[in-house]
N, C-alpha and C positions, 0 to 999 in steps of 0.2 A: 610109758604105755598112755594110750589116748584116755584120757580122764571121763570123756563122753561117754565111752564104752561101760565106765563105772558106772554104780548107783552114787546115788550123794554120799549114801552113809560107807559105802566102800573107798570113798575119796578120802573121809573123815578118818577112816578106820588106816588108811596107807599113812597119813600123817601122826600119828600116834605116837610110834617110835622115836620121833625126834625130840619129845618133850614129858612123855609121860608113858604107864603101863595103863592107863584106864581111865574113862573118860567117865563123868557123870551128868546126865543132861536131864537139867527139871523143869526147866522154863516152857511153857505152853506152848509156843510159837517155834520152838526148836526142835521139840518131840514132835508135834506133826509135820515138821518140815522133813523130816528123817521117818517118821514110821507113814504118814500120810492118815495119819487117824488124829483127829481132834476129840482132845478130852482135857478136863478143868485137873487131871491130877495124873499121875505114873511117873516113872524114873526109867530112863531109859540108859542103861552101861555099857559102854561100848568098848569092848578089846580089838585089837588087831586082827586076831581071826576070828570073832563072835560077838554078836552083840543080845543083851537084852531088854524086855520091857517090862518090868518092874509094875503090876498094876492094880488097884482094889478091886474089890466085888463089881461096882456098877460097873464098870467099863469091862471087864474079862471077856465077857462072851461076845461081845464086840471087836475086843482084840484080838481072841483068837482068827474068828472069820474074815479081819481085815489087816492085819499087821502079817507081811509076809517074809520083811527080811532079818526079822530077830525072833527068838525065840521069847513066847510069851510067858511070864509066872506071873502068879495069882501071888500079890502081895498079902503077908503075914507080918514078919518080925521083919519090916524095912532094911535096917541096919545090919541084924543078922544075915540077912540074905545077900546084901553086896560084899560082905568080910567074906562070907563062904564064896560066891562067884570068883573075888579077887586071890585067894586060896585059891581055887581050882585053877584061875589062871597064872600063878603064881605072879601074882603083881601086889607092887608094894607100894606103889606111888598113883593116887588118886587125884584127877583136876576137875575143875569144877569151873562153872560159868562165871567169871569175874563180872558181866556184866548182870547179872541176873540175879546171884546169889546174894540175899541181905546178910549182912555183919550177924545177926542171929542165928541164920540159918549156917553158916558159915562157923562159929562156935560150937554149934550143935553137932555138927558134922564130927569137927575136932575133939568133942570130949567123946563121942559115940563109936568112933571108927579108929580103930589100932592101927594107922596107917597115918603115910606120910600125904597132907592133902596140898595139892598147890590149888593156889587163888590167884596164880598170875593172870595176867591175860592171853598167855599162850592158847586157853582152849576157844577162849572167847573168837580168837583171831583167826585161829584155823576155823572155824564154823564160818566167819564172816567169808571167807577165802571160797569155801565152797557153794555160799549162799549168793557171793557178788553177782556171777556170770550167770544167766537165764537162759535154762534148755526151752529146747522148742516145744514141749508139753506146757512148763511152765508160762512161755510167751500166749501162747494159747487160751491157757486159764483169764491172765489178767487182759486180752482183747477181750474175751469175754464179759469181762466184768466192765469196760470197757464200753463196750456196745451200748452195755442198760445203761449207764451213766449216760450217753449220749444220746438215745432217748428218751431218757428224762429228761434233758433238756430242749432236745427239739419240743418236748409235751411243754416245759415252763414259758416257751416262748408266746405260747397259748392262753397260758393259764396268768401270767404276770399282768396285772392291768393297776392302773390310777385307782387308791381303794385299798389294796391286798395288803396284808400286813408282812414284816420280816419274816415271824413266825408261823404263817398262814404260807408261804411261798417252802421256808424250810419244812414243815411239816408234808406238804405235800408231793415236794419233790422226794424227800424224802419215803413216804408211803409208794410213788410207782416204782422208783425203783427195786422195793421189796418186794413187789407185788409181781414186778415181771423177771423176777430173776435170782436178783441179789438175797445170798445168805447172811448178809451183814451189811452196813455200811463202812466204809473205809474210814470215817472219822464225821466228829460232827458235823454237820453241813453248814455250812457258812451260806448264810443268804443276806445281803446288806442294800440299801438302797440310799439315796441320797449324800448327806454327810457322813454317816456311819461308814460309808465304802474307802475312808479315808482309814480306817483302821482297818492294818493288812488282816488280823485274824479276830475280828470282830464278833460279837455275838448278837444273832438274830435278836429282834426286842419285837416291840406291840408298834412300832412305826410305821403310819403307813406309806405307800408309795404314792408319791406327787406327780404330776406330770411335768416331763423335762428334765428328770432325775435318770442317774445311770443306778445301776443294778446290779451288784454282784455277786457271783454265784461259786462258790469254791465246793466240790464234793466230789466222789466216788463210791464203788459198790464192790463187794467180794466178791468174789467164786472161786469158791474149793478152797479158800483162804487166801487166795491172791486178790491183790489191790487195785483200783485204778486210780486216778487222781487227776481234772482236770477244773480250769477257771477260766470263766467267760464273762463278761462287763458286757452289757448292751445298754440303750434305752429307755425308758417309756415315753415316747413321747418325743418332740424333736430336742436334739442335742444344742447346746450355745456352742461358739465358736471353741472357746476355750476346752471344750470336754472332746471335740472332735482333735483338735491340735494336738493332747496330751495320749488319747487314745492312738492314735498314728504315731509318735513317738514309739511310744510300748510296743505296737505293732513291729515296727521297722527295729526297733533291738531284739524282739524276740526273732524275728527271719533272720538276721544277721546271724544270733547266734545258732540257731536252727541248719542253718546252711555252713557251719562251723564244725558242726559235733561230727567226731570221727575216731575212732582208736588210736591214740599216741597224743590225745591233745589231753592237757591238765585241767584238773579243776577250775584252778585260779586262773587259766588262760582264758577258759570259757566263758567265764563268770565277766571276765574284763572286757570281752568283745560287747556284751550287751550294755554293761557299765558304761563303758565308754561312748555309745550312743545315747544315753540319758545324759552322762554330762554334760559330752559337748552341746545339749540342746538347753540347757542351763537348771536341768532339775538334778543334780547327783543326789544333793541331799535331801532328797524326797524319795529314794529307791534304798531303803534300810536293810533289807535281807536278803540271803544269797539268792544266786539266779535258780539252782538247784537241786535235788535230790534224788535219790535211790528207792526204786519201789519196788516192793515183791509180796510178801508175806505180811511184810508190815508197812506202814504208809510213810515211813520215814527209815530206811536204811543206805548201806553206803552203796554207789558213791556219792559224790556231795561237789556242786559245782557254788565255789563261793573265794572272795579274795583271798582267803588264807589256806584253802585246801591243794596241796601240793600233787593228789594222788594223780593218777595217768587212766585214763578213760580207757577201756577194752572190747572186743568185740563180743558180745553176749550183755553186756550192762546196760542196765534201765535208769533214765535219767530223767526229773522234767527242765524244762526251760519254762519259767514264769518269770519276767520280769513284771517290774509296777514299778507307779508312781502314784505318792496319795498325799495329796493336800489338804494339811489338816483346815478342817471347818468347811471344806467345798465340798472334794471329793476324792475319791480313786480310780484307779485302772489295773487291773492286773489281767494277764492273759495266759493259759500255762496249757502247753500240751507236753506228751511224754514219748522219749524215744528211743528204740532199741538201739545201740553204738555197732557201729559194721566197723570194716576195716577200709572202707572208700566212705563214708559218711555215718547215716541212720536211716531207721525207717522209724517214719511218724505213725504212734499207734493212734493219736487223737485225729479222728475224720470232722469234728464238728465245724462250722466256716467260724472265719476269727474276723469279717467285716464288721465295721459296726453297725448292728443290728437297732432297729427301731420297730417298737410294736406299740 
């Protein structure tokens, strides 16, 4: 059966019989992914033939109006309700999200539920396999989020000038994205300048931008729960020769990796293509992070492109391509796009220019 003709929840239901009788999904992101409704609470109980969203009074009206793929149940005595539904479906084994359930929560479940509790990684892996390849409507939301981020970047090229602080730049970019359609930020925006750009995930400070410095922006927007992610490095004033040299090495590494992305390549193979360019240029020790990661309802999810990751990229997966060189106490450069993997290459979702800009 063609999985793309089934809903995401139906695909998960079809996989349950291989490892459990039912699944309890309590993480906010996975619950939203399968039901389409954002909430800070609720339990999704999934059986092979039917699913139930058990949710409290704060969200019940919204859930009844918006959730169409499972029965909505008003939460009263949660553990009694779970046991009652398990009895109704003749279920003896309950699987939980190993990646999201705390030890304390697991102990509570074992005490309150008179059934076999499966805390292995099988449910988390099953969910990951559903989420890892994006559908057309999911990609559309990601593109909408990316276009907001790109408008933000275009705006920042006019905003960033000598004398602006990193915090001012961060806050201005955040406000622009939220004002222009983002429901949230993908993560805490990184806005760095000068020597601070040598910190791959540095935190913006009150440092002022000086003429002749590079500025690094790493940021993204969220639309309907779907994230975008991009990084651009540019210069305020004229860059020196070393800045231009490092920038061009990073850009060459990224372009070679982008040209190699396609279904069937492994994460470590893709990483090596970019890393070899930087190694051959003599700067390998200054590229210390992975080449890329998946982006979806979380800013970091499967797949991964790193020296140790053997996962195979498949059609519909999204992965970032973000090589960088970071010279301590000097400056750093990172250029990041993210792409949809296709059978014969990839579709780059990032449209912002990548030549070294000077503002």
